[in-house]
Each structure stands twice: as structure tokens, then as C-alpha cells.
C-alpha positions in Angstrom: 169.4 -31.4 9.3 168.1 -31.7 5.8 167.6 -28.5 3.8 166.5 -27.6 0.2 168.6 -25.0 -1.5 168.4 -23.2 -4.9 171.8 -23.8 -6.5 170.8 -22.5 -9.9 168.0 -20.1 -10.6 165.6 -21.0 -13.3 163.7 -24.3 -13.7 163.2 -26.6 -10.6 166.1 -28.8 -11.5 168.3 -26.2 -9.9 167.0 -27.1 -6.5 168.9 -29.6 -4.4 168.4 -31.5 -1.2 171.3 -31.6 1.2 172.3 -31.0 4.7 172.9 -27.9 6.7 174.0 -27.3 10.4 171.1 -27.4 12.9 170.3 -23.8 13.9 170.8 -22.1 17.3 168.3 -19.4 18.3 169.7 -15.9 18.6 168.2 -13.0 20.6 164.4 -12.8 20.2 164.3 -16.0 18.1 162.9 -19.5 18.4 163.8 -22.8 16.7 160.9 -24.8 15.3 160.9 -28.5 14.4 159.0 -28.3 11.2 155.9 -30.5 10.6 154.6 -28.6 7.6 156.2 -26.1 5.1 154.1 -23.9 2.8 155.0 -23.8 -0.9 154.0 -20.3 -2.0 153.9 -18.5 -5.3 156.6 -16.2 -4.2 158.9 -19.2 -3.7 158.5 -20.1 -7.4 159.0 -16.6 -8.5 162.3 -16.3 -6.5 163.4 -19.7 -7.8 162.8 -18.7 -11.4 164.9 -15.6 -10.9 162.2 -13.3 -12.2 161.9 -11.2 -9.0 164.3 -8.5 -10.1 166.3 -6.3 -7.8 166.0 -8.5 -4.7 169.7 -9.7 -4.9 169.2 -13.5 -4.2 172.3 -15.6 -4.4 172.8 -19.3 -5.1 172.5 -21.4 -2.0 169.3 -19.7 -0.9 167.0 -21.9 1.2 163.5 -21.0 -0.1 160.2 -20.9 1.8 158.8 -18.4 4.2 156.3 -20.2 6.4 156.4 -23.3 8.6 154.4 -24.9 11.3 155.6 -27.2 14.0 156.8 -27.4 17.6 159.2 -25.0 19.3 162.3 -26.9 20.5 164.6 -24.0 21.6 164.5 -20.3 22.4 166.9 -17.4 22.6 168.3 -16.4 26.0 165.9 -13.5 26.2 162.7 -15.5 25.2 160.4 -17.0 27.8 161.2 -20.7 28.1 157.4 -21.6 28.2 157.4 -21.4 24.4 159.3 -24.7 24.2 156.9 -27.5 23.3 154.2 -25.2 21.9 152.7 -25.8 18.5 153.1 -22.7 16.3 153.0 -21.2 12.9 155.9 -19.0 11.9 157.2 -16.6 9.2 160.8 -17.3 8.5 161.5 -14.3 6.3 162.1 -14.4 2.6 163.7 -17.8 2.7 164.7 -20.3 5.3 161.6 -22.5 5.4 162.5 -25.6 3.4 164.3 -27.2 6.3 163.7 -29.7 9.2 164.5 -27.1 11.8 163.6 -23.4 11.1 164.5 -20.2 12.9 162.0 -17.4 13.3 161.7 -14.2 15.3 159.3 -14.5 18.2 157.1 -11.6 16.9 156.6 -13.6 13.7 155.3 -16.6 15.6 151.6 -17.4 16.3 150.3 -20.3 18.5 148.1 -22.8 16.8 144.6 -23.8 18.0 144.4 -27.4 19.2 142.1 -28.4 16.3 144.1 -26.9 13.5 146.7 -29.1 11.8 150.2 -27.8 10.8 149.3 -28.5 7.1 146.2 -26.3 7.3 148.2 -23.6 9.2 150.8 -23.2 6.4 148.0 -23.2 3.8 146.4 -20.1 5.4 149.1 -18.5 7.4 150.4 -16.1 4.8 147.7 -16.3 2.1 144.6 -15.5 4.2 146.2 -12.3 5.8 147.2 -11.1 2.4 143.6 -11.4 1.2 142.2 -9.8 4.4 144.5 -6.8 4.4 144.3 -6.3 0.6 140.5 -6.1 0.8 140.8 -3.6 3.7 143.5 -1.7 1.7 141.0 -1.0 -1.1 138.1 -0.4 1.4 135.8 -3.1 0.2 132.2 -2.2 1.3 129.1 -4.4 1.5 127.2 -4.4 -1.7 130.2 -3.8 -4.0 131.3 -6.2 -6.7 134.7 -8.0 -6.6 136.8 -9.7 -9.2 139.7 -12.0 -8.1 142.2 -12.4 -10.9 144.1 -15.8 -10.5 141.7 -17.2 -7.9 142.9 -20.8 -7.9 145.8 -20.3 -5.5 145.6 -20.0 -1.8 145.5 -16.2 -1.8 142.7 -16.1 -4.4 140.7 -18.7 -2.6 140.9 -16.8 0.7 140.0 -13.5 -1.2 136.9 -15.2 -2.5 135.7 -16.4 0.9 136.5 -13.1 2.6 134.8 -11.1 -0.1 131.7 -13.2 0.3 131.9 -12.8 4.1 132.3 -9.0 3.6 129.0 -8.7 1.9 130.1 -8.4 -1.8 127.2 -8.3 -4.2 129.1 -10.4 -6.7 132.4 -12.3 -6.6 133.8 -13.1 -10.0 137.0 -15.1 -10.5 139.4 -15.8 -13.3 140.7 -19.3 -13.6 142.0 -21.8 -16.2 139.4 -24.5 -16.3 135.7 -25.3 -15.7 136.6 -27.8 -13.0 138.5 -25.1 -11.0 135.6 -22.7 -11.6 133.1 -25.2 -10.1 135.3 -25.6 -7.0 135.5 -21.8 -6.7 131.7 -21.6 -6.9 131.5 -24.0 -4.0 133.6 -21.6 -2.0 131.3 -18.6 -2.9 132.2 -17.3 -6.3 129.2 -16.1 -8.3 130.8 -15.8 -11.8 133.6 -17.8 -13.4 135.7 -16.0 -16.1 138.5 -17.2 -18.3 142.0 -15.9 -17.8 141.4 -12.9 -20.0 138.4 -11.9 -17.9 135.8 -13.1 -20.4 133.6 -16.1 -21.1 130.7 -15.3 -18.7 128.1 -13.2 -20.4 126.1 -12.8 -17.2 129.1 -11.4 -15.3 129.3 -7.7 -14.3 130.8 -5.5 -17.0 132.8 -3.6 -14.4 133.9 -4.1 -10.8 134.3 -2.0 -7.7 137.3 -4.0 -6.5 139.8 -6.1 -8.4 142.3 -8.2 -6.5 145.2 -9.1 -8.9 147.4 -12.0 -7.9 148.8 -12.6 -11.4 150.4 -9.3 -12.4 152.4 -9.4 -15.7 151.4 -7.8 -19.0 147.7 -8.3 -18.4 147.3 -6.0 -15.4 146.5 -2.9 -17.5 143.6 -4.7 -19.3 142.0 -5.4 -15.9 142.3 -1.7 -14.9 139.9 -1.2 -17.8 137.4 -3.4 -16.0 137.0 -1.1 -13.1 133.8 0.7 -12.4 133.7 4.4 -11.6 135.6 4.9 -8.3 136.8 1.3 -8.7 140.1 0.1 -7.1 142.5 -2.5 -8.3 145.1 -3.9 -5.9 148.1 -5.9 -7.1 149.2 -8.4 -4.4 151.2 -10.9 -6.5 153.3 -11.2 -9.7 153.3 -14.8 -10.6 153.2 -13.7 -14.3 156.0 -11.2 -13.7 155.9 -7.5 -12.9 153.1 -5.4 -14.5 154.3 -3.0 -17.2 155.9 0.2 -15.8 153.3 2.3 -17.6 150.3 0.4 -16.2 149.1 3.5 -14.4 148.6 5.3 -17.8 145.3 3.4 -18.1 144.0 5.6 -15.3 144.4 8.7 -17.5 143.2 9.8 -20.9 139.6 8.7 -21.5 139.4 7.0 -18.1 140.4 10.0 -16.1 136.8 11.0 -15.3 136.1 7.5 -13.9 138.2 8.2 -10.7 139.7 4.7 -10.8 142.7 3.7 -8.6 145.6 1.3 -8.9 147.4 0.2 -5.8 149.9 -2.4 -4.6 149.8 -4.3 -1.3 152.4 -6.1 0.8 152.1 -7.5 4.3 155.4 -5.8 5.0 153.4 -2.6 5.6 151.2 -4.1 8.3 152.3 -3.7 12.0 153.3 -7.0 13.4 150.8 -6.9 16.3 147.9 -6.3 13.9 149.1 -9.1 11.6 149.4 -11.6 14.5 145.9 -10.7 15.7 144.4 -11.3 12.3 146.3 -14.6 11.9 145.1 -15.8 15.3 141.5 -15.0 14.3 141.8 -16.7 11.0 143.3 -19.8 12.5 140.5 -19.9 15.0 138.0 -19.5 12.1 139.6 -22.3 10.2 139.6 -24.6 13.2 135.8 -24.0 13.4 135.3 -24.6 9.7 134.4 -21.0 8.9 137.5 -20.5 6.7 138.8 -23.3 4.4 142.4 -24.4 4.0 142.4 -25.9 0.5 145.4 -28.3 0.2 146.4 -29.4 -3.3 148.9 -32.0 -2.2 151.2 -33.0 0.6 154.7 -34.0 -0.5 157.9 -35.0 1.4 160.6 -32.3 1.7 162.9 -34.1 -0.7 160.3 -33.6 -3.5 160.3 -29.9 -3.3 161.4 -29.7 -6.9 158.3 -31.7 -7.9 156.1 -29.3 -6.0 157.7 -26.4 -8.0 157.2 -28.3 -11.3 153.5 -28.5 -10.4 153.5 -24.8 -9.7 155.1 -24.0 -13.0 152.6 -26.3 -14.8 149.7 -24.3 -13.4 148.0 -27.3 -12.1 147.8 -26.4 -8.4 144.5 -25.6 -6.8 145.1 -24.2 -3.3 148.5 -24.9 -1.8 151.1 -27.6 -1.9 152.6 -28.4 1.5 156.0 -30.1 2.2 156.5 -32.3 5.2 160.0 -33.4 6.6 
């Protein structure tokens, strides 16, 4: 089968398209003939080699989510899964292939009216947004800022914050065009990347969802209202400074602000599967939007990463074998 590997970490030219043995399912696993492969921000961070301490080696197959049809199952898996359309998490890697392997408890059946492309646009991103907002206890009537809202996590966070009764949903993004598209999805205020440029926006926020990370995170801690909560769910600009939490002390101590991180790794698999199934059903009804930036063939994976690096993606790029 064809597979994309990272032979050299850094720019996208280090990615190659070659062949790998077709997989056999082990205990508790299924094999999926991929029909759509999500290209996520974490894929780009891993490929750049900026996700320190994770120990990735050359030859890694990137990608963590696929959608397609189950073609084989492990000896201990019910054979009725064969032929079913599913979304699956493949782990941190293993997705940019024609046939992917996944654990059965990381597999969710797809509604009949949801396409594989839409499934991989939402399958990881929308649960991150859902559980991150729950992690910081968003309540109706509170204000929300989504930092880095043009990606698939940010778009989902905007829609879910609106559905959660937020009084205002501000976003940071890089262009007026993106801002207008985010307004169509429910954003009430559009800010520039630094968090400025909108005089009518709230001066402080009850909840900030930070998908960007990097050196700018401490400045957004300063934008929290009293009892405000900032949750970092991504690091597309690199890890925040180690002393970011210092902004919670000193003159801000009496504001009772909070800084948190969030990863889906801390969510029990049954709860995660239940939320994914609900969100897929919402998307099939049109109540949640899968925003697809582009659909490219698998052998153009490096081009997809070039677009990610250029910062031109709105929503998600999807690869198809």
C-alpha cells in the first residue's frame, strides 16, 4: 500500500511517498480502507520537529485520524464490523496510508449522511473544543475568546460556545476575510492576532481557548476577567514560556484567574466515543459545520503541509488515497 513518511524533520520536503506492507489486525484491532485522512495541526508540529520530548524517529507515518470502510478485524473482534463505514483514531501517527490500523475502542461508526471528508474534519477537532469548554466550565452568559480560530478546533470552539449560550464570542485571526467567515459561524467580535483591532470587543474574557500557544500565551492571560480561565489546547506556535503561570501572580493575584492545559488523552474512551457520535449526528443534520479548506490526493501530503506552514488554511485539509 502507499504510505507517506517523514524521512527528515523540518520543512515539508522531508516527507516522501512510498510503499509499506499492508497491515494485519492484531487483537482488538481493525483494518480500515481509508477514504479520507485528516491533516491536523499536530501533524505539522511533529513534522517540523518542534514537539520536544516525544521521541519521534525518521520513517514516521504522520496522521492520527481516518475515515473509511473496515476490511478486516482481529480474531477477538466481532466480524460484523467488516463493511461498516467508520471514523478512527490511529494514534500519534499511522494515518497517511491507504490502509490504516486502529483499536476498536478508537473507532466510531459514521451516520449514513456524513461523508468521510466531513468526518475527519470534525472527528478530533470538535471533541477537543467540546471537552476544553467543559474543562473550564463555560457557563451561559459568559464571554469567550478563541485564539487562533481559523483552524478546525477554533471553528468548532466558536460554534460550541455560541450553542453554550456565551454572551460574546471573540476570535483572533489573520485577515478580514477569515473574520467574516467566522462571523457567519457565530463570532461576535473579530480581533487581530495580538488580540486587538476591535474597539467594541470586551476588554476581558471569562474563558479563553488558546490553540496557538507560543510566546504570546502570557499576554492573553492578561486578558482574563476576574475568575477567568484560559485553557491551552494547542501549540502551533510552539510551547508557551515555562514561566507563563507567573502572570497569575503579582498584581493579578487578586483576580483569581486560572491557566490550564487540556488533552483528549485524559477523557475516558467511552465518553469520548459518545461525544463523537453525537457530534457526527449533529453534523449530518447540519447543526455542526465541517469546514473543509481543500481535498488533496495522498501523494500531495507535502503540499498540504506547505499550506499549513503558510498559514493559509481555513478549516481543515483532507487527503484522499
